[in-house]
Each structure stands twice: as structure tokens, then as C-alpha cells.
C-alpha positions as CSV (number, residue, x, y, z in Angstrom):
1,M,-9.5,5.3,15.3
2,A,-5.7,5.9,15.8
3,N,-6.4,9.0,17.8
4,R,-9.0,7.2,19.9
5,F,-6.4,4.7,21.1
6,S,-3.3,6.9,21.1
7,D,-2.5,6.5,24.8
8,T,-0.8,3.2,25.7
9,L,-2.4,3.0,29.2
10,F,-5.8,3.8,27.7
11,Q,-5.3,1.0,25.2
12,L,-4.4,-1.4,28.0
13,V,-7.4,-0.5,30.2
14,H,-9.9,-0.8,27.3
15,S,-8.4,-4.2,26.3
16,L,-9.3,-5.7,29.7
17,E,-12.2,-8.1,30.2
18,K,-14.6,-7.9,33.1
19,A,-12.9,-10.7,35.0
20,E,-9.5,-9.0,34.5
21,K,-10.8,-5.6,35.8
22,R,-12.3,-7.3,38.9
23,H,-9.1,-9.1,39.6
24,F,-7.1,-5.9,39.3
25,K,-9.2,-4.1,41.9
26,L,-9.0,-7.1,44.3
27,Y,-5.2,-7.2,43.7
28,I,-4.6,-3.5,44.3
29,K,-6.8,-3.2,47.4
30,R,-4.6,-5.7,49.2
31,S,-2.2,-2.9,49.8
32,S,-4.5,0.0,50.1
33,S,-2.0,2.8,50.4
34,K,-3.1,6.4,49.5
35,E,-1.2,6.1,46.2
36,D,-2.9,2.8,45.3
37,L,-6.4,4.4,45.9
38,K,-5.4,7.2,43.5
39,I,-4.6,4.7,40.7
40,I,-8.0,3.1,41.2
41,Q,-9.6,6.5,40.6
42,L,-7.4,6.9,37.5
43,F,-8.3,3.4,36.3
44,D,-12.1,4.1,36.7
45,A,-11.8,7.4,34.9
46,L,-10.0,5.8,32.0
47,D,-12.4,2.9,31.9
48,K,-15.4,5.3,31.5
49,M,-13.8,7.3,28.7
50,Q,-14.8,6.6,25.1
51,E,-11.7,8.5,23.8
52,Y,-8.5,9.5,25.6
53,D,-8.6,13.1,26.8
54,E,-5.9,14.2,29.2
55,H,-7.7,17.5,30.0
56,V,-10.7,15.6,31.2
57,L,-8.5,13.4,33.4
58,L,-6.8,16.4,35.0
59,R,-10.3,17.8,35.9
60,K,-11.5,14.5,37.3
61,L,-8.5,13.7,39.4
62,T,-8.0,16.5,42.0
63,D,-4.6,17.6,43.2
64,N,-2.9,16.4,40.0
65,S,-0.4,18.3,37.8
66,K,0.7,16.9,34.4
67,T,3.9,15.6,36.1
68,K,1.9,13.8,38.9
69,L,-0.5,12.4,36.3
70,A,2.3,11.0,34.2
71,N,3.9,9.3,37.3
72,L,0.5,7.9,38.3
73,K,-0.1,6.6,34.9
74,T,3.3,4.8,34.9
75,H,2.4,3.3,38.3
76,L,-1.0,2.1,37.1
77,Y,0.5,0.6,34.0
78,K,3.0,-1.5,36.0
79,E,0.3,-2.6,38.5
80,L,-2.0,-3.7,35.7
81,L,0.7,-5.8,34.1
82,A,1.5,-7.4,37.5
83,S,-2.2,-8.2,38.1
84,L,-2.5,-9.7,34.6
85,R,0.7,-11.8,35.2
86,L,-0.8,-13.3,38.4
87,L,-4.1,-14.0,36.7
88,K,-2.8,-15.4,33.4
89,T,0.3,-17.4,34.4
90,G,-1.6,-20.7,34.5
91,E,-3.0,-20.2,31.0
92,N,0.4,-19.8,29.2
93,V,3.4,-22.1,29.1
94,D,5.8,-19.1,28.5
95,L,4.6,-17.3,31.6
96,Q,4.9,-20.5,33.7
97,L,8.5,-21.0,32.5
98,S,9.3,-17.3,33.2
99,E,7.9,-17.7,36.7
100,H,10.0,-20.8,37.3
101,L,13.1,-19.1,36.0
102,D,12.5,-16.0,38.2
103,N,11.9,-18.3,41.3
104,A,15.1,-20.2,40.6
105,R,17.1,-17.0,40.4
106,L,15.5,-15.7,43.7
107,L,16.3,-18.9,45.5
108,Y,19.9,-19.0,44.2
109,N,20.4,-15.4,45.3
110,K,19.2,-16.4,48.8
111,G,21.9,-19.1,48.8
112,L,19.4,-22.0,48.5
113,K,21.2,-23.7,45.6
114,Q,19.6,-27.1,45.8
115,Q,16.1,-25.7,45.9
116,S,17.0,-23.6,42.9
117,L,18.3,-26.6,41.0
118,R,15.1,-28.6,41.7
119,I,13.0,-25.8,40.2
120,I,15.3,-25.6,37.2
121,E,15.0,-29.3,36.6
122,K,11.2,-29.1,36.8
123,A,11.2,-26.1,34.4
124,K,13.5,-27.9,32.0
125,E,11.1,-30.8,31.7
126,L,8.2,-28.4,31.0
127,A,10.4,-26.5,28.4
128,R,11.4,-29.8,26.6
129,A,7.8,-31.1,26.6
130,N,6.7,-27.9,24.8
131,Q,9.8,-27.3,22.7
132,K,10.5,-24.0,24.4
133,F,14.3,-24.0,23.6
134,N,14.9,-20.3,24.1
135,T,13.8,-20.6,27.7
136,L,15.6,-23.9,28.0
137,V,18.9,-22.4,27.1
138,Q,18.4,-19.8,29.9
139,L,17.6,-22.5,32.4
140,I,20.7,-24.5,31.4
141,S,22.8,-21.3,31.6
142,L,21.7,-20.7,35.2
143,E,22.2,-24.4,36.0
144,K,25.7,-24.3,34.6
145,K,26.5,-21.2,36.6
146,I,25.5,-22.9,39.8
147,E,27.4,-26.1,39.0
148,T,30.5,-24.1,38.1
149,L,30.6,-21.8,41.1
150,H,29.5,-24.3,43.8
151,I,30.0,-27.9,44.9
152,T,26.5,-29.4,44.3
153,R,27.6,-33.1,44.3
154,S,26.2,-33.5,40.8
155,S,27.5,-36.5,38.9
156,T,30.1,-36.3,36.1
157,D,27.6,-37.8,33.7
158,K,25.0,-35.1,34.5
159,T,27.5,-32.3,33.8
160,E,28.5,-33.9,30.5
161,M,24.9,-34.3,29.4
162,M,24.2,-30.7,30.3
163,A,27.1,-29.5,28.1
164,E,26.0,-31.7,25.2
165,E,22.4,-30.5,25.5
166,A,23.5,-26.9,25.6
167,F,25.5,-27.4,22.4
168,Q,22.5,-29.1,20.6
169,I,20.1,-26.4,21.7
170,S,22.5,-23.7,20.4
171,S,22.5,-25.3,16.9
172,H,18.7,-25.6,17.1
173,I,18.2,-22.0,18.1
174,D,20.5,-20.9,15.3
175,R,18.3,-22.7,12.7
176,V,15.1,-21.4,14.2
177,T,16.4,-17.9,14.2
178,R,17.5,-18.1,10.5
179,L,14.2,-19.6,9.4
180,S,12.0,-17.3,11.5
181,N,13.9,-14.3,10.1
182,L,13.4,-15.6,6.6
183,A,9.7,-16.0,7.1
184,L,9.4,-12.6,8.6
185,L,11.3,-10.8,5.9
186,L,9.4,-12.6,3.1
187,Y,6.2,-11.5,4.8
188,R,7.4,-8.0,5.0
189,W,8.3,-8.0,1.3
190,Y,4.8,-9.2,0.5
191,V,3.1,-6.5,2.6
192,L,5.1,-3.8,0.9
193,N,4.9,-5.2,-2.7
194,G,2.4,-8.0,-3.1
195,H,3.2,-10.7,-5.7
196,A,6.3,-10.7,-7.8
197,R,5.8,-8.3,-10.6
198,N,8.3,-9.4,-13.2
199,E,11.4,-11.6,-13.7
200,D,13.6,-9.2,-11.8
201,D,11.4,-9.6,-8.7
202,E,11.5,-13.3,-9.2
203,I,15.3,-13.4,-9.4
204,D,15.6,-11.2,-6.3
205,I,13.2,-13.3,-4.3
206,K,15.0,-16.6,-5.3
207,T,18.4,-15.2,-4.4
208,F,17.2,-13.8,-1.1
209,F,15.5,-17.0,-0.2
210,K,18.5,-19.3,-0.9
211,S,20.9,-16.9,1.0
212,Y,18.8,-17.1,4.2
213,L,18.0,-20.9,4.2
214,P,20.2,-22.8,6.7
215,K,22.9,-24.9,5.0
216,D,22.1,-27.9,7.2
217,L,18.4,-28.5,6.2
218,S,18.9,-32.2,6.7
219,L,19.2,-31.6,10.4
220,I,15.9,-29.8,10.7
221,N,13.6,-31.5,13.2
222,G,11.2,-30.5,15.9
223,F,8.1,-28.3,15.8
224,Y,9.6,-24.8,15.6
225,E,12.2,-25.6,12.9
226,E,9.6,-27.3,10.7
227,L,7.0,-24.5,11.4
228,Y,9.2,-21.7,10.3
229,L,10.6,-23.7,7.3
230,Y,7.0,-24.3,6.1
231,Q,6.1,-20.7,6.7
232,S,9.1,-19.6,4.7
233,Y,8.2,-21.8,1.8
234,C,4.6,-20.6,1.9
235,W,5.6,-16.9,1.6
236,Y,8.2,-17.8,-1.0
237,A,5.7,-19.7,-3.1
238,F,2.9,-17.1,-2.6
239,I,5.0,-14.2,-3.7
240,R,6.0,-16.1,-6.8
241,Q,2.4,-17.1,-7.4
242,D,3.4,-20.8,-7.4
243,F,0.0,-21.6,-5.8
244,L,0.5,-25.4,-5.9
245,M,3.7,-25.1,-3.8
246,Y,1.9,-22.6,-1.6
247,Y,-0.9,-25.1,-1.0
248,R,1.6,-28.0,-0.3
249,Y,3.5,-26.1,2.4
250,A,0.3,-24.5,3.9
251,E,-1.0,-28.1,4.3
252,K,2.3,-29.2,5.9
253,W,2.1,-26.2,8.3
254,V,-1.4,-27.1,9.4
255,N,-0.6,-30.8,9.6
256,L,2.0,-30.1,12.3
257,Y,-1.0,-29.2,14.5
258,R,-3.2,-32.1,13.2
259,A,-0.5,-34.5,14.2
260,E,-0.1,-33.0,17.7
261,P,-3.3,-31.2,18.6
262,H,-2.0,-30.1,22.0
263,L,0.3,-27.6,20.1
264,K,-2.8,-25.5,19.3
265,N,-2.7,-24.4,23.0
266,I,1.1,-23.7,22.8
267,E,1.3,-21.8,19.6
268,T,-2.3,-20.8,18.9
269,G,-1.4,-17.7,16.8
270,H,0.6,-19.7,14.3
271,Y,-2.2,-22.3,14.0
272,I,-4.7,-19.6,13.2
273,K,-2.3,-18.0,10.6
274,G,-1.7,-21.5,9.1
275,M,-5.4,-22.1,8.6
276,Q,-5.7,-18.7,6.9
277,A,-2.8,-19.7,4.6
278,L,-4.4,-23.0,3.7
279,L,-7.8,-21.4,3.0
280,N,-6.1,-18.8,0.8
281,A,-4.3,-21.6,-1.1
282,H,-7.6,-23.4,-1.8
283,F,-9.0,-20.1,-2.9
284,D,-6.1,-19.4,-5.3
285,L,-6.3,-22.9,-6.8
286,R,-10.1,-22.9,-6.8
287,N,-10.2,-26.1,-4.7
288,F,-13.9,-25.5,-4.0
289,K,-14.6,-28.7,-2.0
290,K,-11.5,-28.5,0.1
291,F,-12.1,-24.8,0.7
292,E,-15.5,-25.6,2.2
293,E,-14.1,-28.4,4.3
294,T,-11.3,-26.3,5.7
295,L,-13.5,-23.3,6.4
296,K,-15.9,-25.6,8.3
297,E,-12.9,-26.9,10.3
298,F,-11.8,-23.4,11.1
299,E,-15.4,-22.2,12.0
300,A,-15.6,-25.2,14.4
301,Y,-12.2,-24.2,15.9
302,E,-13.5,-20.6,16.5
303,K,-15.9,-21.9,19.1
304,T,-13.3,-23.8,21.1
305,P,-12.0,-22.4,24.5
306,E,-8.5,-22.1,22.9
307,A,-9.7,-19.7,20.2
308,Q,-11.7,-17.6,22.7
309,M,-9.0,-17.5,25.3
310,H,-7.3,-14.2,24.3
311,D,-8.1,-11.0,22.4
312,N,-5.5,-11.7,19.8
313,F,-6.9,-15.2,19.0
314,R,-10.6,-14.0,19.0
315,T,-9.7,-11.1,16.8
316,H,-7.6,-12.9,14.2
317,T,-9.9,-16.0,14.0
318,S,-12.9,-13.7,13.4
319,I,-11.0,-11.7,10.8
320,Y,-9.6,-14.7,8.9
321,I,-12.9,-16.5,8.8
322,N,-14.8,-13.5,7.6
323,S,-12.1,-12.9,5.0
324,S,-12.4,-16.5,3.8
325,R,-16.2,-16.2,3.6
326,V,-15.8,-13.2,1.3
327,N,-13.3,-15.2,-0.7
328,G,-15.8,-18.0,-1.0
329,H,-18.4,-15.6,-2.6
330,L,-15.8,-14.0,-4.9
331,M,-14.8,-17.5,-6.0
332,K,-18.4,-18.6,-6.6
333,G,-19.6,-15.4,-8.1
334,T,-22.3,-15.0,-5.4
335,F,-21.6,-11.3,-5.0
336,K,-25.0,-10.3,-3.8
337,E,-25.1,-13.0,-1.1
338,G,-21.5,-11.9,0.0
339,L,-22.6,-8.3,0.5
340,K,-24.8,-9.5,3.4
341,L,-21.6,-10.1,5.3
342,V,-20.5,-6.5,5.0
343,P,-22.4,-5.1,8.1
344,L,-21.1,-8.0,10.3
345,I,-17.5,-7.4,9.0
346,E,-17.7,-3.7,9.7
347,E,-19.2,-4.3,13.1
348,K,-16.4,-6.8,14.0
349,L,-13.7,-4.4,12.7
350,S,-15.1,-1.7,14.9
351,E,-15.3,-4.0,17.9
352,Y,-11.7,-5.1,17.4
353,S,-10.4,-1.8,16.3
354,L,-7.9,-1.7,19.1
355,F,-6.3,-4.9,17.7
356,V,-6.7,-4.7,13.9
357,D,-3.8,-3.5,11.9
358,Q,-4.1,-1.1,8.9
359,H,-3.1,-3.9,6.4
360,R,-6.0,-6.0,7.4
361,I,-8.4,-3.1,7.0
362,L,-6.9,-2.3,3.6
363,V,-7.5,-5.9,2.4
364,F,-11.1,-5.9,3.7
365,N,-11.8,-2.6,1.9
366,Y,-10.5,-4.1,-1.4
367,K,-12.5,-7.3,-1.0
368,I,-15.7,-5.4,-0.2
369,A,-15.2,-3.2,-3.2
370,S,-14.7,-6.3,-5.3
371,L,-18.1,-7.7,-4.1
372,Y,-19.8,-4.4,-5.0
373,F,-18.1,-4.3,-8.4
374,G,-19.1,-7.8,-9.2
375,N,-22.6,-7.1,-8.1
376,G,-22.8,-4.0,-10.4
377,N,-23.1,-1.5,-7.6
378,Y,-20.3,0.7,-8.9
379,E,-21.0,3.8,-6.7
380,K,-20.5,1.7,-3.5
381,A,-17.4,0.1,-5.0
382,I,-15.9,3.6,-5.6
383,D,-16.7,4.5,-1.9
384,Y,-14.6,1.6,-0.6
385,L,-11.9,2.1,-3.2
386,H,-11.5,5.7,-2.1
387,R,-10.6,4.5,1.4
388,I,-7.6,2.7,-0.2
389,I,-6.7,5.4,-2.7
390,N,-6.8,8.2,-0.1
391,G,-5.2,6.1,2.6
392,P,-1.6,5.4,3.6
393,M,0.8,4.6,0.7
394,D,3.4,2.7,2.7
395,M,2.0,-0.8,2.2
396,R,0.6,-3.1,-0.5
397,I,1.5,-1.2,-3.6
398,D,-0.3,-3.9,-5.5
399,L,-3.6,-3.1,-3.9
400,Q,-3.0,0.6,-4.5
401,C,-2.6,-0.1,-8.2
402,Y,-5.5,-2.4,-8.7
403,S,-7.8,-0.2,-6.6
404,R,-7.1,2.5,-9.1
405,L,-7.8,0.2,-12.0
406,M,-11.1,-1.0,-10.5
407,H,-12.0,2.6,-9.7
408,L,-11.4,3.5,-13.4
409,L,-13.5,0.6,-14.6
410,S,-16.3,1.6,-12.1
411,H,-16.4,5.1,-13.6
412,Y,-16.5,3.6,-17.1
413,E,-19.5,1.4,-16.1
414,L,-21.2,4.5,-14.7
415,G,-20.7,6.3,-17.9
416,N,-18.6,9.1,-16.4
417,Y,-16.9,9.6,-19.8
418,E,-16.0,13.3,-19.1
419,I,-13.3,12.2,-16.5
420,L,-12.3,8.9,-18.1
421,D,-9.5,10.2,-20.3
422,S,-7.7,12.1,-17.6
423,L,-8.4,9.4,-15.0
424,S,-7.1,6.7,-17.4
425,K,-3.8,8.6,-18.0
426,S,-3.4,9.2,-14.2
427,V,-3.9,5.5,-13.4
428,H,-1.6,4.4,-16.2
429,R,1.2,6.7,-14.9
430,F,0.8,5.4,-11.4
431,M,0.9,1.8,-12.4
432,E,3.9,2.4,-14.6
433,K,5.7,4.2,-11.8
434,M,5.0,1.3,-9.5
435,K,6.1,-1.2,-12.1
436,N,2.7,-2.9,-12.1
437,L,1.9,-2.7,-15.8
438,T,1.6,-6.0,-17.6
439,T,0.2,-6.9,-21.0
440,V,-3.2,-7.3,-19.4
441,E,-3.3,-3.8,-18.0
442,E,-2.0,-2.3,-21.2
443,A,-4.8,-4.1,-23.2
444,V,-7.4,-2.6,-20.8
445,F,-6.0,0.9,-21.1
446,K,-5.9,0.5,-24.9
447,F,-9.6,-0.6,-24.9
448,L,-10.7,2.3,-22.7
449,K,-8.8,4.8,-24.9
450,T,-10.5,3.7,-28.1
451,S,-13.9,3.2,-26.5
452,F,-14.3,6.9,-25.6
453,T,-15.2,7.8,-29.2
454,Q,-16.8,4.6,-30.5
455,S,-20.4,3.8,-31.1
456,P,-22.1,1.0,-28.9
457,D,-21.8,-1.6,-31.7
458,K,-18.1,-1.0,-32.2
459,I,-17.5,-1.1,-28.5
460,K,-18.6,-4.7,-28.4
461,T,-16.1,-5.5,-31.2
462,A,-13.4,-3.7,-29.1
463,L,-14.4,-5.8,-26.1
464,E,-14.2,-9.0,-28.1
465,K,-10.7,-7.9,-29.2
466,L,-9.8,-7.2,-25.5
467,L,-11.0,-10.6,-24.5
468,Q,-9.0,-12.2,-27.3
469,D,-5.9,-10.3,-26.3
470,I,-6.0,-11.4,-22.6
471,K,-7.7,-14.8,-22.5
472,H,-4.7,-16.7,-23.6
473,L,-2.6,-15.1,-20.8
474,E,-4.5,-17.0,-18.0
475,K,-1.7,-19.5,-17.6
476,N,1.2,-17.0,-17.7
477,R,2.4,-16.6,-14.1
478,F,3.4,-12.9,-14.3
479,Q,0.2,-12.0,-16.2
480,T,-2.1,-14.0,-13.9
481,R,-1.0,-11.5,-11.1
482,S,-3.5,-9.2,-12.7
483,F,-6.3,-11.8,-12.6
484,A,-5.6,-12.6,-8.9
485,Y,-6.6,-9.0,-8.0
486,L,-9.2,-8.2,-10.6
487,D,-11.1,-10.7,-12.7
488,I,-10.8,-8.7,-16.0
489,I,-11.6,-11.8,-18.1
490,S,-15.0,-12.3,-16.4
491,W,-15.7,-8.6,-16.6
492,A,-15.0,-8.6,-20.4
493,E,-17.0,-11.8,-20.9
494,S,-20.0,-10.3,-19.1
495,K,-19.9,-7.3,-21.6
496,V,-19.4,-9.5,-24.7
497,Y,-22.1,-12.1,-23.8
498,N,-24.6,-9.6,-22.3
499,K,-24.5,-11.2,-18.9
500,T,-23.9,-9.9,-15.4
501,M,-20.5,-10.6,-13.9
502,E,-22.2,-12.6,-11.3
503,Q,-23.7,-14.9,-13.9
504,V,-20.3,-15.4,-15.6
505,V,-18.3,-16.2,-12.5
506,N,-21.0,-18.4,-11.0
507,G,-21.3,-20.3,-14.3
508,K,-17.6,-21.0,-14.2
509,Y,-17.9,-22.2,-10.6
510,K,-20.7,-24.6,-11.4
511,A,-18.9,-25.9,-14.5
512,S,-15.7,-26.5,-12.4
513,S,-17.7,-28.2,-9.6
514,R,-19.2,-30.7,-12.0
515,K,-15.8,-31.9,-13.2
């Protein structure tokens, strides 16, 4: 898929909707020079391609060398962006503000200072209403420049207010920058490592978190400051597996939008991510009822015009909802029912392949493998686990480790004893190297090692011993890291009590639901 979309212009052309393609052709034909007609030919050729192939382009476009083609592609790329800007400005506050700022600069450069100031004032009102302080500081900067260099007859009070507002915005932007950096870097830590593995990780995360938090937390106010503060606490809690704190801050995050619904149109992407975080928190805490309520709320949102407005929103809403649906089945133990979602998920991943990142594909492969494992279809589980094990190693070391452990258990279930000894040693070395070995994994490896040579009746005794060794660790935060990835306890219980894993997990769900 990476090769298919390797060319940036090709990516842009294939991301366009029908209305956007139609608008581009109308836009470009207004100035129908010979060069513009050539870029329409290039556009049509790229639009019809399934995969990017420069040799095919050179054959289709006559009188083109590689150098000419490169220049033509650059020209087409710029014109496509110009066309999209014209079409989409009304849909996006940031684009509207950018247009106002550009117009104010153009008018000022023409010497029309009063007209420029009127546009700046209008843009400032729009920026304040939508809390777009980064643009607001640019507008005030241009306004101060005009007031400083020219006699505009502005009142003394106005200039004092302008200076005070600029100072307040500067402090606000500093807090937003620190908080957004903190949220971003915590997310990066999680993508690379997953949950905190031990007390050293815990200390590192706590130290890092405290060093990045702004000192003046009491001054935090406004949507963006609160948004990034809650995001930071969400990732901090999630990495440390403090799922109650994770839930509380995910709820605060989403409540920002529930209190002011119009913000869903302003920062749609953050709302979608917040809903995913809240669903994950309900999943981690096994809040079955609230999980269902939040999922229904999210599914209803998916059908709204805001969610369908842009490719990013459509893609991520679809991905997060399908991921949560899978989580629902993993939580309830309805693995067979959950597997019915797999064709739709793979269809959507293919449809959105231009926009889906490798991390999301990695997570889906693991979740689907978990469904197959829970359903007892170990061959299919191994197929999906191979996609992770043989894939890139630069992210989610945790999933790399537990994919190998699930892969090992799948071969155990299939009775592939001839490879289990060497495979077990290989997985143990890998997890040890990645510092992902806890008491739980060590107990599993110990069981597997002794089970190779034992009779079936003694294996059951060994399984009971395994269950006894790990059951009491369910409340240990660093040990529950293992259970968050692979439900070893339910797997062992299914073997001890001669039940399917689906029966065991579903029984726990029904028992919890009755409480």
C-alpha cells in the first residue's frame, strides 16, 4: 500500500471527492492557457491510475521529458491546493481567518490602512469567538504595526487595550504550547512503548510529566488550555494504567464539547479522539453499561454532517467505532459474533488506506487475532499475528511482545510440540530484551516448559498451578499490564474447567452485569 501511494500528487488527486474534482476543472478552465490544458491532461491521467507509474505518465503525455513532467506536477499540485482553498474556505474557521489576514495585509500594502484595520477588527471577533489565539496574535501584531507606523486616529484607550490583550494572549499561548507538547510527547512514548513496564518506567513518566506541566495551573482557562491539560492527564494515566484517572479525564475532555456543542465543528478531530479515549476507558474499567451508551452516542455522531465533512473525520470516526465494537466483543466474550465485523473492518481499511497509519493497522491486526484466539481458531490467529511479528519494529514494542506470546500459545493449542521448545526460548529472549517480562509471563513460560513432557492428567494439575500463581496478581498494576493485552487467566480457566474461552469470558461479563 505504501508503494501505491508513494507520490504526493497522486495521493492528493486520489483523495479528492467528485465535487472537488468538478470544481477544480471549472476553476482551471477560467484561464485556459496551453499550460493549464496540459495540467488537466495530467490530472485525468493520474485520476485514472490505480497505482502511480511515471513511465505510463510519460507515454500518455506527449512532448514531456522527466524535467517537464516534474514542473507540470508541481504546477498541478499548486493549482489543486488553490482550488481546494476556494471551495473549502467557508467550511473551516482557520481558513476564513487566514483569508481575512491575507486580505488585511494586501489592503495595507496598497496603502488602504483604514480598510485593513476594519478587516482586522472583524477577524479578531471571529478569532475570539472560536478561541483561535494563534491567529489572534498575528492579527494584533499587524494591527500594532499599522498603529505604530501611521496616524490612524485610534483612541489611547484602544491602544492600551491592544497592548494588554497581546500580553494576555502571549501567556495563554505559552501555556497551550507547553500542554500540547506534553500531550504529544506522552502519546509518542505510548506509541513506542505501550504501558509502563516497571517502577523505573513509572518514575520516568512521573518526572517527565511534572517537568512539563506549566507552573501556573491555577491560571488555566479556556477551551484549548483545558483540552490539552485533560489530554495530558489522559495519556499520563493510561501509560501508568491508572484507568480510573484515565476515565475521569477522558470524561472531562468529552464534556468540554458537551458543554459547548458548537466546538465539535471547530475542533472535530479532538472530539473524535476524545470519544475514542472515553470508550477505551469504559473498556479498561469494564463499565459495560456506560460503554454501550457512549458507543451509541458516537455511532449517532458518525451520521452527522460534521463527521462526514472531511476524509480525516470520516476515516477516524469509522476506525474508532469499529475498534470499539471489537473491544465490546472482547469484553463480553462474544468472539464468534465479533468475527463477523472482520470483513467490514478490512474493507474500510482498504477504502481508507490513503489515510490510515501503520499504528492503527497494527492495533487492528492484534484485536482481530485476539478474536480468533478467543474463538479457538488458532490458525487464523497466527495469520494475523504474523502480520505484526513480520512487520515494522519501530512502534508498540508491547504489541510485538504479546503478539509473540499469543503466537506461542496458539501453536501450543494446535499441538505443534516439535517447535514449542525453540519457539518458547525465542519469545522469552525477545520479551526479556524488551523488558516486558513480569511474573505472569514467567509463570506461563514455566508451565509451557514443564508441559512438553507431561501426560494429559498432569497437564491439568500444571494448569491449576499456573492459575493459582497468576490469579492473585489481577490487582497488581504492573502485572495487570499482561492481562490488558492477553487474558491469560481466562485462557487458563478454560483449560482447567473444560470450557471454551468464550464461555469463560462471557460468564464473567454476565456475572458483572448482574451486580
